N, C-alpha and C positions, 0 to 999 in steps of 0.2 A: 504492499500499499503505499510506500514511502516515494512511489515514482507520480503520485496522483497530487495533482492543486485543486482545490475545490473551492470555488466563487460563490457567495450566497450572495441575492439579488434583494437589496434592501426596501425594493419598495417604491413606489410613485408616492403620488400624496394620498393616497389612500381615501378618496373624497365617498365609498361608500362605507366608509366606518366612521365619519364624522360623528357625533361630533369628538370621540375617542381621538382621530386623530387631528384634532385641533392644535395640541402643544406637543405631538412626538408620531414619530414616524410609525407605520403599520406592525414591524417587528419589535419595537418597544411596546408594544399595547401589553398589559398583566394578564396572566392567565393562570385560572388555576388557584389563585390566592396567592402565589409566593414566585410564579415564573412570569418568564414575558416568552412574545412567540418567538422570538430569536434564541431563545434557547435549545426550543427541540431541532432546528437542523443543525446546530451547531455540536448538542448532544448525540446526537446520531453519526455525525462524524467521527467524535472521538471514542465510540463505542466501536465503530467499525476500524479503527485504527489509522484512520487521517488523522495528521496534523499539522497538516500546510493549509489553513484555512483562511479567506478573504473575505471580508465584507464588506460589499460596495453599496455606499449610501450615499444619499441625496437633500431628501428634504425632512425638515423637522427632525435632524440626527442627534440634539446632544445629548436626551437622556439616554437612547440607544447606544453613543460612543461611552457615556461613565458607564453602563450596565456591562458593556463588553468590556471596559478595562477593568473593572473590577471583582468580575467572576472570572475572568479566564487568565491563567497568566502559568505560561509552561516553566518546566525549571531550567535552570541554564544548559542542564548536562543533554537535554536533547534539541532537534531541532525543529518541537512543534511550536506555533504560533497561532494566534488568531489575530488579523492584523486587518486596521481599517483602512478603506482606498474611498475616501470621500471625493465628491465632483468638484472639479476645481475647473479654472479657468486659466488657460494657457497662451504661448504666442499663436501657438496652431489653432486652437480649439477656444472659440469666446461664450458659446453654446454650453446648456446644461445636457446630462445624459437625456437622447432624443428616445429612450427605448432599453429593452433588455440586452440586446446582441450589442447596440451602441455604448452601453456601458462598459459591456465587457473588450469591447473593442479601443476603449478609451485609456484602458489598463492592460493591453496586451500584452507588453513588458512582463509584466509576475509571471505570466506561463512561458516565454521563453527560455528559462532556464534549460539548461542540454540535459538534467537528471529529471526533468517532467516529462511522463511520456502520455500521459490520462489529465482530462479537465474534468472535472465534475459541476454541474454548474445546477444550483438548488433555489429555491423560493425561500424567503425569508417570513412568510406567512399558512402557515402550510402544520396542520398537527398529523403524526404520524410516526411509528417506529420502524426507523427499514437497517437491515446489515448491508451496507453498501461493497462489502467483500464480495458477497451475491452477485452483486450486479455486477462490478467487475471482471467475475468467473464467466458471466454470460456472456458479457462482451468481448473479453478475449478468446474463448472455445469456439463464437460465433464466427470470429474473423472480419468483425463490423467495424465502420470508420465512426459510428454514434451508433450509442445504445440508447431509447428511451423507456423510461416505465411508464408503463401501463397496468391497468387493473378494469376486470369487467366490470359494465354496467348495463342497466335496465333501458328500453326507450324511452322512461319518464323520464330519465337522468340524463340521457345523451346528447338534450340540446344545450346542455351548457357546458359542454366538454370540445376537444379534436377528436374524433372517430380516424380508426386507424383499422387496415384489412392487412391483412401477413398471410403469406405462403406457409406451408405446412412447416418449412425451416425456422420460422419466427421471423423472415423478413418483411420488411413492410413493402406493402406493392400500393395501397391506397391510403388514402387520406382525404378527412370532409371537416374542416371546420365547422362547431356549433350546428348540427342536420337539424333541420326544422321542420323534414318533410318526413313522411313514410317512407318514398323510393331513395330517399337518400342515404338513408339506414339501411335501406338493403343492400343496399350496394356497397358497403364496407360491413354487410355481416359477418359472424363466422362462425362456425359451426360449436354448437358447445361441447362436445365430443372432446376438439380438438383442445379446448382450451382444460377440459379434465384432464386429459392424458399431458398435460405439461404441469403437472402439480397444483393446481390451481382448482377449489370447485369452482364452475360456474354456476350451478344453480339454475341452470336455465336461462340466466342473461348471456346475449348473442354478440355483444359490444365491446371495444376493448378503447378506454376512454386515456389519454395523456394524462399523466399526474404533473405533467411540467418538471421533470428529473431527466436533467440529460448527461450521458459519460460521453466525453469526444475523446477520440483521439489527438494528440496534441497538435501536430503537423497538419492536420485535417484542419481543425477548429482556426490555426491559425490562416491557412489556405483561403477560408470561408471568407472571413471577417476582414482579412484584408485586401480580398478581389471585389468586394461586393460592400455596396450603403446600405445593404440590411438592417432595420433597426430594432426586430423583434427577433425571438427565436422560435417561438409559436407560430405565427403569423408567416413568417418568412424564410429563416434559416432550415428550418425540419424539413418544410414542405420542397425546397430546394435541395436539401442533402438527398430526399428522397428518390428524386429523379436521377441523379447523380451519383449517389454513391451507397454505399450497403450500409443502413440502416436496422437495426434488429430490436426486437422488445426484449424488455426485462420483464414478465408477471411477477403481479403482486398483488394478495388478498386480504391485507390485513386492515386496521381502521385507519383512516386517510380523510380529512377533513382541511376544505382550503378556508380559511379564515376569511372571508371578503364581504359581510355584510355585517350590519349592526343585528341583525336576525340571525346570522348561522355562528357567528359569535355570541348570542345569547343562549343559543339552543345548546351550542358545542358546553358551553360553560356548565349548564344546568344539568347535561348528560354526565360531566365529568365528576358532580357533585354527586351522583346516584350513587343507590346501594349496589349494584353493579355496571361501573362507568366502562364504555367500551375502550377506552383507552386507560391504563394502567399504570400508573406512574410509582408504584410499588412494584418495580422489577431491578433485584440487587445484581442482575446480569448485566441491564443495560438501562443505566438511571439517567433521571434528565438532572443536571445540573445547572448552577443558577449562581446568583450570588450569595455567600454566605454571610449571612448579617448579625448571627450571636445575639439575636432576640430573646429576652426570657420566654418561658412556656405562656399558653394564654391561660387565664383565668375564668373559671365559669362559676356564679354564683347561684344556683336554685335556678337555671335556664335548664329552657327546653328544646333540645336541638334534636331535628329528626332529617336523614337523607342528604344531609350537608357534610362541606368542609370547612374547619377554620382554622387559618393560620396562625403563624408567630406571632406573640405578642399583643393578644387580643385580651380585651374584657370586657364579658358579658354576664352584667347584672342583675340581680335580682327580677324574677318574673318575665323574664324576656323568653322570647320564642321562637324560633328559626326553624323554616321549613323548606326544605328541599333549593337552597342558598349555597354560595360560594361568597366566604366572608374574608377579605387578604387580609395583609399584614399590618400589625398596630391599630387594630380596628375598634372603636369603643362604642359599646350599645349601651346603651341608658336603660333604667328601671321600666319594665312593662311595654318596652318597644315590640313590634310585631315586623320580622321578615320572612317573607314567601317568595318562592320563584323569583328571586331575586341576586344580582352579583356585587358585592359591595367589596373595592378594588382595595379599601383601607386609607393607610396615611402614610407618607414619608419620615414622621416626626412623630413625636409627642409633646402635646400642650404641656411646657412646662406650670409653676405655680404660680409666677410672673405673666405668663401667658393669660392663664384663666383670668385673672384678676381683672388684669386689663380688659379682655373681651369683653367680661359682664358689665363693666364700666362701662363700655360702649354696646352695650345693649346686644351684642354676637355670640351668637349660639357657640357653643365649647365643639371642640373637633371633635367629629364621629355623629353617632342619631341619638337624637335625646330622647329622655323617656317618653314614652308613650306614642312614640311614633308610627305609625303602620308604613310599611315601603312592601307592595307586591307586584311582581313583574317589572322591575326595574334594573338600571344599571347604576350605582352611584359611584361615580370615576375617583379619583386621589382627593385627599383633602379636602373633603366636603364637609360641610358645618349644617346638619339636618339641626332646625329647633323643635323643640318639645311638641308633642300634639301632631306635627307635619306628618301629613297623609298623599302618599307618592303612590297613585295607584290605578291610573287612567282611566277613572270613571267612567269617562264622556265615551269610550271605546275606541278613539284617535286612532289612526293607520300612520299618519305623516304630518308631524305640526312643529312650528318654531313656537313653543309657548310664552320663551320669555328670554332674556339673553342667557340666561343659564341652564333653561328645561328644555328637551326635546325631544320629539317621539319620531321614531325611526320604526318602521316595520312591526308594529305596534306595543312597542319596546319603551317605555320612559328612561330618557339619559340625561343623568346631571352631571353636568361638567366637571373637570377639575376646577378646583380650589372654587367650587360656588357655597354660597351663604343663601341657607333656605330659611325662612324665619319663623316664627314660632305659626303654629295650628295653621301652616299654610295646605291648601288642598288644591290636587288635580285630579 
């Protein structure tokens, strides 16, 4: 694995995840109480024996840079690193990245080292666990110039993905981007028995969707990027590669989720807090790493917690009820508060005694969730101050709305943006 360089794409503006991306990039969005999305691809690389990792960033990347710097430090006796490649203007280039392929092209010098033979391209906003050593094995044994990870999907899911058709050897022969019509899907349909015979249970699914995970021979990738002005891997580089080179598929059928919208983030977060989560963080053989914060254990004082996760450093006071929710770091929840079907991202700090006194004098709620507050079907971003008796429930059933400067509804989920202050007894 030492001859593989990994490039993790930090994502664009993340408009579909707004307002969670108002102050941060997509890969920096908190996940499952104590992680961030970027921890997933980096952990997969480390667990697969990949130690040469570049993260390409551009939009709202300060918190992402800080997290990577604090979390991923290899010892000086190894050649491993997680290095940030931030977008920059140069004498040759005055524009920012124009797409995924353009971002890699601008940093192509990093993969031209003579000891790099393969380049792995990953997204920074997907949730999955994959052994990339198995993908590299597939790539080498097939003799392909490029290999793409694919998973079987049914026809209802197919319209959101690039769908591939393979020959009997697993070589890609056809590709349709986000097919909408039945005849388009039929043109790239696979025999489910072929999928079953290659170690993945098709369960009747007859379409293979691209996961946006690419493994290239280094020389081929350099040739493609230097001889073309392609801007996007999925829409341009990959289809062109199919026409001219040998592109193979690596089949995968574990849990995989693209965290692209508020709705998908919310649904995924609640699934991770359930009694039988589809993605298991408790796997000692393949852990998910993150920033070690050295927080105290959470304290629970006569509270009721069901089907939920509670991160480190929290205080749940008397009479609190938490159901089907994810509670983030340093979250303080006042007496009698009720949290259901919600994601609380916690806080970056604790209020000191002086802070509390000054906030009380200014009539400002304390950091966290006030007493007797009710939160249902919501995402409360970091460092929010929710006043006592506030009700955040989307009682009007809105699908999309800008309720105030601090409160939004997206995909029927109420989102209170970072650092917001909600006054006592406020309702929606």
